[in-house]
PDB file of N, H, CA, C and O in Angstrom:
ATOM      1  N   MET A   1     -30.781 -41.595  -2.475  1.00  0.00           N
ATOM      2  CA  MET A   1     -29.399 -41.556  -2.852  1.00  0.00           C
ATOM      3  C   MET A   1     -29.093 -40.425  -3.831  1.00  0.00           C
ATOM      4  O   MET A   1     -27.966 -39.930  -3.870  1.00  0.00           O
ATOM      5  N   SER A   2     -30.075 -40.016  -4.612  1.00  0.00           N
ATOM      6  H   SER A   2     -30.990 -40.419  -4.580  1.00  0.00           H
ATOM      7  CA  SER A   2     -29.814 -38.973  -5.596  1.00  0.00           C
ATOM      8  C   SER A   2     -29.513 -37.631  -4.937  1.00  0.00           C
ATOM      9  O   SER A   2     -28.846 -36.798  -5.550  1.00  0.00           O
ATOM     10  N   ASP A   3     -29.981 -37.390  -3.706  1.00  0.00           N
ATOM     11  H   ASP A   3     -30.523 -38.067  -3.209  1.00  0.00           H
ATOM     12  CA  ASP A   3     -29.680 -36.145  -2.995  1.00  0.00           C
ATOM     13  C   ASP A   3     -28.224 -36.073  -2.564  1.00  0.00           C
ATOM     14  O   ASP A   3     -27.696 -34.993  -2.302  1.00  0.00           O
ATOM     15  N   LEU A   4     -27.587 -37.226  -2.495  1.00  0.00           N
ATOM     16  H   LEU A   4     -28.016 -38.103  -2.708  1.00  0.00           H
ATOM     17  CA  LEU A   4     -26.193 -37.280  -2.061  1.00  0.00           C
ATOM     18  C   LEU A   4     -25.279 -36.541  -3.046  1.00  0.00           C
ATOM     19  O   LEU A   4     -24.298 -35.923  -2.633  1.00  0.00           O
ATOM     20  N   PHE A   5     -25.594 -36.602  -4.334  1.00  0.00           N
ATOM     21  H   PHE A   5     -26.391 -37.104  -4.669  1.00  0.00           H
ATOM     22  CA  PHE A   5     -24.752 -35.978  -5.352  1.00  0.00           C
ATOM     23  C   PHE A   5     -25.350 -34.697  -5.918  1.00  0.00           C
ATOM     24  O   PHE A   5     -24.865 -34.185  -6.926  1.00  0.00           O
ATOM     25  N   ALA A   6     -26.386 -34.175  -5.290  1.00  0.00           N
ATOM     26  H   ALA A   6     -26.780 -34.591  -4.470  1.00  0.00           H
ATOM     27  CA  ALA A   6     -27.006 -32.935  -5.753  1.00  0.00           C
ATOM     28  C   ALA A   6     -26.047 -31.774  -5.485  1.00  0.00           C
ATOM     29  O   ALA A   6     -25.406 -31.728  -4.435  1.00  0.00           O
ATOM     30  N   PRO A   7     -25.948 -30.840  -6.428  1.00  0.00           N
ATOM     31  CA  PRO A   7     -25.036 -29.708  -6.210  1.00  0.00           C
ATOM     32  C   PRO A   7     -25.522 -28.844  -5.062  1.00  0.00           C
ATOM     33  O   PRO A   7     -26.716 -28.578  -4.922  1.00  0.00           O
ATOM     34  N   GLY A   8     -24.595 -28.423  -4.264  1.00  0.00           N
ATOM     35  H   GLY A   8     -23.626 -28.640  -4.378  1.00  0.00           H
ATOM     36  CA  GLY A   8     -24.918 -27.554  -3.134  1.00  0.00           C
ATOM     37  C   GLY A   8     -24.869 -26.107  -3.567  1.00  0.00           C
ATOM     38  O   GLY A   8     -24.697 -25.813  -4.750  1.00  0.00           O
ATOM     39  N   PRO A   9     -25.015 -25.224  -2.640  1.00  0.00           N
ATOM     40  CA  PRO A   9     -24.927 -23.803  -2.988  1.00  0.00           C
ATOM     41  C   PRO A   9     -23.511 -23.458  -3.449  1.00  0.00           C
ATOM     42  O   PRO A   9     -22.529 -24.001  -2.942  1.00  0.00           O
ATOM     43  N   GLU A  10     -23.427 -22.552  -4.413  1.00  0.00           N
ATOM     44  H   GLU A  10     -24.225 -22.111  -4.825  1.00  0.00           H
ATOM     45  CA  GLU A  10     -22.125 -22.158  -4.939  1.00  0.00           C
ATOM     46  C   GLU A  10     -21.379 -21.341  -3.895  1.00  0.00           C
ATOM     47  O   GLU A  10     -21.987 -20.568  -3.155  1.00  0.00           O
ATOM     48  N   PRO A  11     -20.054 -21.511  -3.833  1.00  0.00           N
ATOM     49  CA  PRO A  11     -19.280 -20.721  -2.865  1.00  0.00           C
ATOM     50  C   PRO A  11     -19.335 -19.235  -3.225  1.00  0.00           C
ATOM     51  O   PRO A  11     -19.304 -18.859  -4.397  1.00  0.00           O
ATOM     52  N   VAL A  12     -19.414 -18.433  -2.220  1.00  0.00           N
ATOM     53  H   VAL A  12     -19.438 -18.738  -1.268  1.00  0.00           H
ATOM     54  CA  VAL A  12     -19.524 -16.986  -2.408  1.00  0.00           C
ATOM     55  C   VAL A  12     -18.242 -16.339  -1.904  1.00  0.00           C
ATOM     56  O   VAL A  12     -17.750 -16.679  -0.828  1.00  0.00           O
ATOM     57  N   GLU A  13     -17.703 -15.407  -2.681  1.00  0.00           N
ATOM     58  H   GLU A  13     -18.102 -15.131  -3.555  1.00  0.00           H
ATOM     59  CA  GLU A  13     -16.518 -14.664  -2.260  1.00  0.00           C
ATOM     60  C   GLU A  13     -16.857 -13.821  -1.038  1.00  0.00           C
ATOM     61  O   GLU A  13     -17.913 -13.189  -1.007  1.00  0.00           O
ATOM     62  N   PRO A  14     -15.993 -13.794  -0.034  1.00  0.00           N
ATOM     63  CA  PRO A  14     -16.285 -12.952   1.124  1.00  0.00           C
ATOM     64  C   PRO A  14     -16.170 -11.473   0.755  1.00  0.00           C
ATOM     65  O   PRO A  14     -15.258 -11.074   0.031  1.00  0.00           O
ATOM     66  N   THR A  15     -17.072 -10.692   1.244  1.00  0.00           N
ATOM     67  H   THR A  15     -17.813 -11.015   1.833  1.00  0.00           H
ATOM     68  CA  THR A  15     -17.030  -9.245   1.008  1.00  0.00           C
ATOM     69  C   THR A  15     -16.437  -8.565   2.229  1.00  0.00           C
ATOM     70  O   THR A  15     -16.128  -9.220   3.224  1.00  0.00           O
ATOM     71  N   ALA A  16     -16.281  -7.269   2.155  1.00  0.00           N
ATOM     72  H   ALA A  16     -16.533  -6.736   1.347  1.00  0.00           H
ATOM     73  CA  ALA A  16     -15.716  -6.520   3.277  1.00  0.00           C
ATOM     74  C   ALA A  16     -16.577  -6.664   4.522  1.00  0.00           C
ATOM     75  O   ALA A  16     -16.056  -6.676   5.637  1.00  0.00           O
ATOM     76  N   ALA A  17     -17.874  -6.772   4.346  1.00  0.00           N
ATOM     77  H   ALA A  17     -18.297  -6.762   3.440  1.00  0.00           H
ATOM     78  CA  ALA A  17     -18.769  -6.910   5.491  1.00  0.00           C
ATOM     79  C   ALA A  17     -18.635  -8.275   6.146  1.00  0.00           C
ATOM     80  O   ALA A  17     -18.952  -8.419   7.326  1.00  0.00           O
ATOM     81  N   ASP A  18     -18.171  -9.285   5.405  1.00  0.00           N
ATOM     82  H   ASP A  18     -17.914  -9.168   4.446  1.00  0.00           H
ATOM     83  CA  ASP A  18     -18.046 -10.634   5.959  1.00  0.00           C
ATOM     84  C   ASP A  18     -16.755 -10.840   6.746  1.00  0.00           C
ATOM     85  O   ASP A  18     -16.685 -11.744   7.579  1.00  0.00           O
ATOM     86  N   LEU A  19     -15.743 -10.029   6.502  1.00  0.00           N
ATOM     87  H   LEU A  19     -15.800  -9.295   5.825  1.00  0.00           H
ATOM     88  CA  LEU A  19     -14.461 -10.203   7.165  1.00  0.00           C
ATOM     89  C   LEU A  19     -14.552  -9.732   8.611  1.00  0.00           C
ATOM     90  O   LEU A  19     -15.399  -8.904   8.947  1.00  0.00           O
ATOM     91  N   PRO A  20     -13.686 -10.255   9.460  1.00  0.00           N
ATOM     92  CA  PRO A  20     -13.734  -9.852  10.865  1.00  0.00           C
ATOM     93  C   PRO A  20     -13.470  -8.358  11.016  1.00  0.00           C
ATOM     94  O   PRO A  20     -12.608  -7.809  10.329  1.00  0.00           O
ATOM     95  N   PRO A  21     -14.190  -7.709  11.893  1.00  0.00           N
ATOM     96  CA  PRO A  21     -14.016  -6.257  12.048  1.00  0.00           C
ATOM     97  C   PRO A  21     -12.643  -5.881  12.583  1.00  0.00           C
ATOM     98  O   PRO A  21     -12.202  -4.751  12.377  1.00  0.00           O
ATOM     99  N   ARG A  22     -11.961  -6.781  13.256  1.00  0.00           N
ATOM    100  H   ARG A  22     -12.319  -7.700  13.423  1.00  0.00           H
ATOM    101  CA  ARG A  22     -10.651  -6.410  13.809  1.00  0.00           C
ATOM    102  C   ARG A  22      -9.651  -6.083  12.712  1.00  0.00           C
ATOM    103  O   ARG A  22      -8.760  -5.261  12.928  1.00  0.00           O
ATOM    104  N   ARG A  23      -9.771  -6.704  11.538  1.00  0.00           N
ATOM    105  H   ARG A  23     -10.494  -7.372  11.363  1.00  0.00           H
ATOM    106  CA  ARG A  23      -8.867  -6.402  10.433  1.00  0.00           C
ATOM    107  C   ARG A  23      -9.048  -4.948   9.994  1.00  0.00           C
ATOM    108  O   ARG A  23      -8.074  -4.236   9.750  1.00  0.00           O
ATOM    109  N   PHE A  24     -10.293  -4.525   9.898  1.00  0.00           N
ATOM    110  H   PHE A  24     -11.084  -5.103  10.095  1.00  0.00           H
ATOM    111  CA  PHE A  24     -10.567  -3.152   9.481  1.00  0.00           C
ATOM    112  C   PHE A  24     -10.180  -2.161  10.575  1.00  0.00           C
ATOM    113  O   PHE A  24      -9.699  -1.064  10.289  1.00  0.00           O
ATOM    114  N   ASN A  25     -10.392  -2.551  11.821  1.00  0.00           N
ATOM    115  H   ASN A  25     -10.783  -3.442  12.054  1.00  0.00           H
ATOM    116  CA  ASN A  25     -10.006  -1.667  12.919  1.00  0.00           C
ATOM    117  C   ASN A  25      -8.497  -1.484  12.957  1.00  0.00           C
ATOM    118  O   ASN A  25      -8.009  -0.375  13.174  1.00  0.00           O
ATOM    119  N   ARG A  26      -7.753  -2.576  12.747  1.00  0.00           N
ATOM    120  H   ARG A  26      -8.150  -3.477  12.571  1.00  0.00           H
ATOM    121  CA  ARG A  26      -6.287  -2.455  12.719  1.00  0.00           C
ATOM    122  C   ARG A  26      -5.839  -1.550  11.588  1.00  0.00           C
ATOM    123  O   ARG A  26      -4.971  -0.698  11.776  1.00  0.00           O
ATOM    124  N   ARG A  27      -6.430  -1.732  10.409  1.00  0.00           N
ATOM    125  H   ARG A  27      -7.135  -2.425  10.257  1.00  0.00           H
ATOM    126  CA  ARG A  27      -6.051  -0.909   9.259  1.00  0.00           C
ATOM    127  C   ARG A  27      -6.401   0.552   9.517  1.00  0.00           C
ATOM    128  O   ARG A  27      -5.608   1.448   9.226  1.00  0.00           O
ATOM    129  N   ARG A  28      -7.594   0.788  10.063  1.00  0.00           N
ATOM    130  H   ARG A  28      -8.239   0.060  10.299  1.00  0.00           H
ATOM    131  CA  ARG A  28      -8.012   2.157  10.354  1.00  0.00           C
ATOM    132  C   ARG A  28      -7.076   2.793  11.382  1.00  0.00           C
ATOM    133  O   ARG A  28      -6.710   3.960  11.244  1.00  0.00           O
ATOM    134  N   GLU A  29      -6.687   2.037  12.412  1.00  0.00           N
ATOM    135  H   GLU A  29      -6.985   1.089  12.524  1.00  0.00           H
ATOM    136  CA  GLU A  29      -5.777   2.568  13.425  1.00  0.00           C
ATOM    137  C   GLU A  29      -4.415   2.906  12.816  1.00  0.00           C
ATOM    138  O   GLU A  29      -3.808   3.912  13.182  1.00  0.00           O
ATOM    139  N   LYS A  30      -3.931   2.073  11.892  1.00  0.00           N
ATOM    140  H   LYS A  30      -4.425   1.255  11.595  1.00  0.00           H
ATOM    141  CA  LYS A  30      -2.657   2.363  11.233  1.00  0.00           C
ATOM    142  C   LYS A  30      -2.741   3.646  10.415  1.00  0.00           C
ATOM    143  O   LYS A  30      -1.824   4.467  10.448  1.00  0.00           O
ATOM    144  N   VAL A  31      -3.834   3.821   9.685  1.00  0.00           N
ATOM    145  H   VAL A  31      -4.579   3.155   9.659  1.00  0.00           H
ATOM    146  CA  VAL A  31      -4.004   5.015   8.858  1.00  0.00           C
ATOM    147  C   VAL A  31      -4.104   6.254   9.731  1.00  0.00           C
ATOM    148  O   VAL A  31      -3.485   7.278   9.439  1.00  0.00           O
ATOM    149  N   VAL A  32      -4.882   6.163  10.801  1.00  0.00           N
ATOM    150  H   VAL A  32      -5.385   5.332  11.038  1.00  0.00           H
ATOM    151  CA  VAL A  32      -5.038   7.309  11.709  1.00  0.00           C
ATOM    152  C   VAL A  32      -3.693   7.663  12.340  1.00  0.00           C
ATOM    153  O   VAL A  32      -3.342   8.839  12.439  1.00  0.00           O
ATOM    154  N   ALA A  33      -2.938   6.647  12.767  1.00  0.00           N
ATOM    155  H   ALA A  33      -3.223   5.692  12.687  1.00  0.00           H
ATOM    156  CA  ALA A  33      -1.626   6.903  13.369  1.00  0.00           C
ATOM    157  C   ALA A  33      -0.683   7.555  12.364  1.00  0.00           C
ATOM    158  O   ALA A  33       0.076   8.455  12.725  1.00  0.00           O
ATOM    159  N   GLU A  34      -0.720   7.114  11.107  1.00  0.00           N
ATOM    160  H   GLU A  34      -1.336   6.383  10.813  1.00  0.00           H
ATOM    161  CA  GLU A  34       0.138   7.704  10.082  1.00  0.00           C
ATOM    162  C   GLU A  34      -0.241   9.158   9.826  1.00  0.00           C
ATOM    163  O   GLU A  34       0.635  10.009   9.675  1.00  0.00           O
ATOM    164  N   ILE A  35      -1.524   9.445   9.777  1.00  0.00           N
ATOM    165  H   ILE A  35      -2.236   8.753   9.899  1.00  0.00           H
ATOM    166  CA  ILE A  35      -1.974  10.826   9.560  1.00  0.00           C
ATOM    167  C   ILE A  35      -1.540  11.709  10.718  1.00  0.00           C
ATOM    168  O   ILE A  35      -1.099  12.839  10.508  1.00  0.00           O
ATOM    169  N   GLN A  36      -1.664  11.203  11.939  1.00  0.00           N
ATOM    170  H   GLN A  36      -2.023  10.285  12.110  1.00  0.00           H
ATOM    171  CA  GLN A  36      -1.243  11.990  13.099  1.00  0.00           C
ATOM    172  C   GLN A  36       0.258  12.250  13.078  1.00  0.00           C
ATOM    173  O   GLN A  36       0.699  13.354  13.399  1.00  0.00           O
ATOM    174  N   ARG A  37       1.059  11.230  12.699  1.00  0.00           N
ATOM    175  H   ARG A  37       0.701  10.333  12.438  1.00  0.00           H
ATOM    176  CA  ARG A  37       2.510  11.435  12.597  1.00  0.00           C
ATOM    177  C   ARG A  37       2.831  12.483  11.542  1.00  0.00           C
ATOM    178  O   ARG A  37       3.696  13.332  11.754  1.00  0.00           O
ATOM    179  N   ASN A  38       2.151  12.431  10.421  1.00  0.00           N
ATOM    180  H   ASN A  38       1.449  11.741  10.248  1.00  0.00           H
ATOM    181  CA  ASN A  38       2.402  13.395   9.348  1.00  0.00           C
ATOM    182  C   ASN A  38       2.030  14.802   9.777  1.00  0.00           C
ATOM    183  O   ASN A  38       2.722  15.757   9.424  1.00  0.00           O
ATOM    184  N   ARG A  39       0.960  14.946  10.524  1.00  0.00           N
ATOM    185  H   ARG A  39       0.398  14.171  10.811  1.00  0.00           H
ATOM    186  CA  ARG A  39       0.562  16.282  10.991  1.00  0.00           C
ATOM    187  C   ARG A  39       1.551  16.852  11.999  1.00  0.00           C
ATOM    188  O   ARG A  39       1.712  18.069  12.099  1.00  0.00           O
ATOM    189  N   ARG A  40       2.215  15.966  12.747  1.00  0.00           N
ATOM    190  H   ARG A  40       2.084  14.978  12.665  1.00  0.00           H
ATOM    191  CA  ARG A  40       3.233  16.423  13.702  1.00  0.00           C
ATOM    192  C   ARG A  40       4.565  16.685  13.019  1.00  0.00           C
ATOM    193  O   ARG A  40       5.494  17.186  13.651  1.00  0.00           O
ATOM    194  N   GLY A  41       4.672  16.355  11.741  1.00  0.00           N
ATOM    195  H   GLY A  41       3.917  15.947  11.227  1.00  0.00           H
ATOM    196  CA  GLY A  41       5.910  16.583  11.011  1.00  0.00           C
ATOM    197  C   GLY A  41       6.874  15.417  11.091  1.00  0.00           C
ATOM    198  O   GLY A  41       8.057  15.581  10.796  1.00  0.00           O
ATOM    199  N   GLU A  42       6.404  14.248  11.480  1.00  0.00           N
ATOM    200  H   GLU A  42       5.442  14.114  11.720  1.00  0.00           H
ATOM    201  CA  GLU A  42       7.268  13.083  11.610  1.00  0.00           C
ATOM    202  C   GLU A  42       7.219  12.194  10.371  1.00  0.00           C
ATOM    203  O   GLU A  42       7.499  10.998  10.454  1.00  0.00           O
ATOM    204  N   TYR A  43       6.868  12.764   9.236  1.00  0.00           N
ATOM    205  H   TYR A  43       6.641  13.736   9.169  1.00  0.00           H
ATOM    206  CA  TYR A  43       6.768  11.940   8.029  1.00  0.00           C
ATOM    207  C   TYR A  43       8.153  11.630   7.505  1.00  0.00           C
ATOM    208  O   TYR A  43       9.113  12.351   7.773  1.00  0.00           O
ATOM    209  N   ARG A  44       8.241  10.540   6.751  1.00  0.00           N
ATOM    210  H   ARG A  44       7.461   9.954   6.533  1.00  0.00           H
ATOM    211  CA  ARG A  44       9.501  10.124   6.144  1.00  0.00           C
ATOM    212  C   ARG A  44       9.329  10.082   4.635  1.00  0.00           C
ATOM    213  O   ARG A  44       8.255   9.766   4.122  1.00  0.00           O
ATOM    214  N   VAL A  45      10.396  10.402   3.946  1.00  0.00           N
ATOM    215  H   VAL A  45      11.268  10.659   4.363  1.00  0.00           H
ATOM    216  CA  VAL A  45      10.387  10.325   2.486  1.00  0.00           C
ATOM    217  C   VAL A  45      10.723   8.881   2.110  1.00  0.00           C
ATOM    218  O   VAL A  45      11.698   8.331   2.622  1.00  0.00           O
ATOM    219  N   PRO A  46       9.948   8.261   1.235  1.00  0.00           N
ATOM    220  CA  PRO A  46      10.251   6.882   0.841  1.00  0.00           C
ATOM    221  C   PRO A  46      11.630   6.766   0.198  1.00  0.00           C
ATOM    222  O   PRO A  46      12.109   7.705  -0.436  1.00  0.00           O
ATOM    223  N   THR A  47      12.250   5.627   0.365  1.00  0.00           N
ATOM    224  H   THR A  47      11.861   4.864   0.881  1.00  0.00           H
ATOM    225  CA  THR A  47      13.602   5.391  -0.146  1.00  0.00           C
ATOM    226  C   THR A  47      13.667   5.551  -1.659  1.00  0.00           C
ATOM    227  O   THR A  47      14.650   6.072  -2.186  1.00  0.00           O
ATOM    228  N   TRP A  48      12.624   5.107  -2.363  1.00  0.00           N
ATOM    229  H   TRP A  48      11.826   4.684  -1.934  1.00  0.00           H
ATOM    230  CA  TRP A  48      12.663   5.187  -3.824  1.00  0.00           C
ATOM    231  C   TRP A  48      12.661   6.638  -4.293  1.00  0.00           C
ATOM    232  O   TRP A  48      13.218   6.949  -5.346  1.00  0.00           O
ATOM    233  N   VAL A  49      12.038   7.533  -3.519  1.00  0.00           N
ATOM    234  H   VAL A  49      11.585   7.281  -2.663  1.00  0.00           H
ATOM    235  CA  VAL A  49      12.039   8.953  -3.890  1.00  0.00           C
ATOM    236  C   VAL A  49      13.442   9.524  -3.714  1.00  0.00           C
ATOM    237  O   VAL A  49      13.916  10.288  -4.554  1.00  0.00           O
ATOM    238  N   LEU A  50      14.102   9.152  -2.625  1.00  0.00           N
ATOM    239  H   LEU A  50      13.716   8.531  -1.943  1.00  0.00           H
ATOM    240  CA  LEU A  50      15.467   9.625  -2.403  1.00  0.00           C
ATOM    241  C   LEU A  50      16.414   9.076  -3.480  1.00  0.00           C
ATOM    242  O   LEU A  50      17.277   9.803  -3.972  1.00  0.00           O
ATOM    243  N   ALA A  51      16.258   7.813  -3.842  1.00  0.00           N
ATOM    244  H   ALA A  51      15.557   7.223  -3.442  1.00  0.00           H
ATOM    245  CA  ALA A  51      17.103   7.219  -4.884  1.00  0.00           C
ATOM    246  C   ALA A  51      16.868   7.912  -6.222  1.00  0.00           C
ATOM    247  O   ALA A  51      17.820   8.185  -6.952  1.00  0.00           O
ATOM    248  N   LEU A  52      15.616   8.197  -6.548  1.00  0.00           N
ATOM    249  H   LEU A  52      14.843   7.975  -5.955  1.00  0.00           H
ATOM    250  CA  LEU A  52      15.298   8.886  -7.797  1.00  0.00           C
ATOM    251  C   LEU A  52      15.908  10.287  -7.812  1.00  0.00           C
ATOM    252  O   LEU A  52      16.447  10.718  -8.831  1.00  0.00           O
ATOM    253  N   ALA A  53      15.827  10.992  -6.694  1.00  0.00           N
ATOM    254  H   ALA A  53      15.389  10.642  -5.866  1.00  0.00           H
ATOM    255  CA  ALA A  53      16.419  12.332  -6.615  1.00  0.00           C
ATOM    256  C   ALA A  53      17.934  12.269  -6.805  1.00  0.00           C
ATOM    257  O   ALA A  53      18.519  13.126  -7.466  1.00  0.00           O
ATOM    258  N   LEU A  54      18.561  11.253  -6.223  1.00  0.00           N
ATOM    259  H   LEU A  54      18.086  10.557  -5.686  1.00  0.00           H
ATOM    260  CA  LEU A  54      20.008  11.097  -6.371  1.00  0.00           C
ATOM    261  C   LEU A  54      20.389  10.803  -7.815  1.00  0.00           C
ATOM    262  O   LEU A  54      21.349  11.371  -8.335  1.00  0.00           O
ATOM    263  N   VAL A  55      19.644   9.922  -8.460  1.00  0.00           N
ATOM    264  H   VAL A  55      18.864   9.461  -8.038  1.00  0.00           H
ATOM    265  CA  VAL A  55      19.914   9.592  -9.866  1.00  0.00           C
ATOM    266  C   VAL A  55      19.735  10.827 -10.746  1.00  0.00           C
ATOM    267  O   VAL A  55      20.550  11.079 -11.634  1.00  0.00           O
ATOM    268  N   LEU A  56      18.681  11.592 -10.508  1.00  0.00           N
ATOM    269  H   LEU A  56      18.019  11.387  -9.787  1.00  0.00           H
ATOM    270  CA  LEU A  56      18.462  12.805 -11.299  1.00  0.00           C
ATOM    271  C   LEU A  56      19.569  13.837 -11.072  1.00  0.00           C
ATOM    272  O   LEU A  56      20.008  14.497 -12.013  1.00  0.00           O
ATOM    273  N   LEU A  57      20.010  13.970  -9.838  1.00  0.00           N
ATOM    274  H   LEU A  57      19.653  13.434  -9.074  1.00  0.00           H
ATOM    275  CA  LEU A  57      21.069  14.928  -9.525  1.00  0.00           C
ATOM    276  C   LEU A  57      22.382  14.522 -10.184  1.00  0.00           C
ATOM    277  O   LEU A  57      23.038  15.346 -10.821  1.00  0.00           O
ATOM    278  N   VAL A  58      22.764  13.264 -10.036  1.00  0.00           N
ATOM    279  H   VAL A  58      22.230  12.595  -9.519  1.00  0.00           H
ATOM    280  CA  VAL A  58      24.015  12.786 -10.641  1.00  0.00           C
ATOM    281  C   VAL A  58      23.905  12.813 -12.169  1.00  0.00           C
ATOM    282  O   VAL A  58      24.859  13.189 -12.850  1.00  0.00           O
ATOM    283  N   GLY A  59      22.757  12.420 -12.707  1.00  0.00           N
ATOM    284  H   GLY A  59      21.982  12.115 -12.154  1.00  0.00           H
ATOM    285  CA  GLY A  59      22.561  12.470 -14.153  1.00  0.00           C
ATOM    286  C   GLY A  59      22.630  13.889 -14.691  1.00  0.00           C
ATOM    287  O   GLY A  59      23.200  14.129 -15.755  1.00  0.00           O
ATOM    288  N   GLY A  60      22.050  14.827 -13.957  1.00  0.00           N
ATOM    289  H   GLY A  60      21.586  14.633 -13.092  1.00  0.00           H
ATOM    290  CA  GLY A  60      22.101  16.229 -14.368  1.00  0.00           C
ATOM    291  C   GLY A  60      23.516  16.770 -14.385  1.00  0.00           C
ATOM    292  O   GLY A  60      23.904  17.457 -15.329  1.00  0.00           O
ATOM    293  N   TRP A  61      24.291  16.470 -13.355  1.00  0.00           N
ATOM    294  H   TRP A  61      23.975  15.911 -12.588  1.00  0.00           H
ATOM    295  CA  TRP A  61      25.684  16.919 -13.308  1.00  0.00           C
ATOM    296  C   TRP A  61      26.492  16.279 -14.431  1.00  0.00           C
ATOM    297  O   TRP A  61      27.311  16.940 -15.070  1.00  0.00           O
ATOM    298  N   THR A  62      26.259  14.993 -14.666  1.00  0.00           N
ATOM    299  H   THR A  62      25.594  14.456 -14.146  1.00  0.00           H
ATOM    300  CA  THR A  62      26.975  14.308 -15.742  1.00  0.00           C
ATOM    301  C   THR A  62      26.632  14.914 -17.089  1.00  0.00           C
ATOM    302  O   THR A  62      27.517  15.144 -17.913  1.00  0.00           O
ATOM    303  N   LEU A  63      25.370  15.172 -17.313  1.00  0.00           N
ATOM    304  H   LEU A  63      24.651  14.985 -16.643  1.00  0.00           H
ATOM    305  CA  LEU A  63      24.926  15.780 -18.561  1.00  0.00           C
ATOM    306  C   LEU A  63      25.541  17.175 -18.719  1.00  0.00           C
ATOM    307  O   LEU A  63      25.961  17.549 -19.814  1.00  0.00           O
ATOM    308  N   LEU A  64      25.592  17.928 -17.644  1.00  0.00           N
ATOM    309  H   LEU A  64      25.250  17.624 -16.755  1.00  0.00           H
ATOM    310  CA  LEU A  64      26.182  19.277 -17.667  1.00  0.00           C
ATOM    311  C   LEU A  64      27.658  19.212 -18.031  1.00  0.00           C
ATOM    312  O   LEU A  64      28.136  20.033 -18.814  1.00  0.00           O
ATOM    313  N   ILE A  65      28.384  18.249 -17.473  1.00  0.00           N
ATOM    314  H   ILE A  65      27.995  17.583 -16.837  1.00  0.00           H
ATOM    315  CA  ILE A  65      29.822  18.131 -17.748  1.00  0.00           C
ATOM    316  C   ILE A  65      30.056  17.666 -19.179  1.00  0.00           C
ATOM    317  O   ILE A  65      30.947  18.178 -19.858  1.00  0.00           O
ATOM    318  N   VAL A  66      29.267  16.701 -19.645  1.00  0.00           N
ATOM    319  H   VAL A  66      28.544  16.285 -19.093  1.00  0.00           H
ATOM    320  CA  VAL A  66      29.471  16.158 -20.984  1.00  0.00           C
ATOM    321  C   VAL A  66      29.118  17.169 -22.066  1.00  0.00           C
ATOM    322  O   VAL A  66      29.832  17.268 -23.063  1.00  0.00           O
ATOM    323  N   LEU A  67      28.051  17.910 -21.898  1.00  0.00           N
ATOM    324  H   LEU A  67      27.470  17.830 -21.088  1.00  0.00           H
ATOM    325  CA  LEU A  67      27.587  18.836 -22.936  1.00  0.00           C
ATOM    326  C   LEU A  67      28.264  20.203 -22.899  1.00  0.00           C
ATOM    327  O   LEU A  67      28.051  21.003 -23.811  1.00  0.00           O
ATOM    328  N   SER A  68      29.054  20.496 -21.901  1.00  0.00           N
ATOM    329  H   SER A  68      29.226  19.846 -21.160  1.00  0.00           H
ATOM    330  CA  SER A  68      29.691  21.817 -21.865  1.00  0.00           C
ATOM    331  C   SER A  68      31.106  21.799 -22.356  1.00  0.00           C
ATOM    332  O   SER A  68      31.764  22.839 -22.381  1.00  0.00           O
TER     333      SER A  68
END
Protein backbone atom coordinates (compact mmCIF):
# COMPACT_ATOMS: atom_id res chain seq x y z
CA MET A 1 0.00 0.00 0.00
CA SER A 2 2.88 2.39 0.61
CA ASP A 3 3.72 2.38 -3.14
CA LEU A 4 0.28 3.79 -3.84
CA PHE A 5 1.24 7.19 -2.39
CA ALA A 6 4.88 7.24 -3.50
CA PRO A 7 5.76 10.36 -5.51
CA GLY A 8 6.02 9.76 -9.21
CA PRO A 9 8.39 11.40 -11.61
CA GLU A 10 8.18 15.19 -11.66
CA PRO A 11 6.45 16.72 -14.68
CA VAL A 12 8.86 18.02 -17.27
CA GLU A 13 8.24 21.12 -19.38
CA PRO A 14 8.03 20.23 -23.07
CA THR A 15 10.97 21.49 -25.10
CA ALA A 16 11.05 22.43 -28.76
CA ALA A 17 12.14 18.91 -29.63
CA ASP A 18 9.09 17.44 -27.85
CA LEU A 19 6.50 19.49 -29.74
CA PRO A 20 4.97 18.15 -32.93
CA PRO A 21 7.07 18.97 -35.98
CA ARG A 22 4.07 20.30 -37.89
CA ARG A 23 3.99 23.39 -35.65
CA PHE A 24 7.57 24.22 -36.58
CA ASN A 25 6.97 23.43 -40.23
CA ARG A 26 3.98 25.78 -40.31
CA ARG A 27 5.99 28.54 -38.65
CA ARG A 28 8.93 27.99 -40.98
CA GLU A 29 6.62 28.07 -44.02
CA LYS A 30 5.09 31.36 -42.82
CA VAL A 31 8.52 32.93 -42.36
CA VAL A 32 9.74 31.71 -45.75
CA ALA A 33 6.57 33.01 -47.43
CA GLU A 34 6.99 36.41 -45.74
CA ILE A 35 10.63 36.65 -46.84
CA GLN A 36 9.67 35.78 -50.41
CA ARG A 37 6.91 38.42 -50.41
CA ASN A 38 9.34 41.02 -49.09
CA ARG A 39 11.91 40.17 -51.76
CA ARG A 40 9.24 40.63 -54.44
CA GLY A 41 8.42 44.05 -52.99
CA GLU A 42 5.03 43.05 -51.58
CA TYR A 43 5.86 44.12 -48.03
CA ARG A 44 3.45 46.23 -46.00
CA VAL A 45 4.21 48.93 -43.49
CA PRO A 46 2.65 48.14 -40.10
CA THR A 47 -0.27 50.34 -39.07
CA TRP A 48 1.49 51.58 -35.94
CA VAL A 49 4.36 52.92 -38.08
CA LEU A 50 1.93 54.83 -40.29
CA ALA A 51 0.10 56.21 -37.23
CA LEU A 52 3.40 57.30 -35.66
CA ALA A 53 4.45 59.03 -38.89
CA LEU A 54 1.10 60.84 -39.02
CA VAL A 55 1.39 61.98 -35.40
CA LEU A 56 4.93 63.23 -35.98
CA LEU A 57 3.91 65.07 -39.15
CA VAL A 58 0.89 66.75 -37.55
CA GLY A 59 2.87 67.50 -34.38
CA GLY A 60 5.68 69.03 -36.42
CA TRP A 61 3.30 71.28 -38.35
CA THR A 62 1.56 72.31 -35.13
CA LEU A 63 4.87 73.08 -33.47
CA LEU A 64 5.95 75.09 -36.54
CA ILE A 65 2.74 77.16 -36.48
CA VAL A 66 2.81 77.76 -32.72
CA LEU A 67 6.49 78.74 -32.50
CA SER A 68 6.60 81.01 -35.55
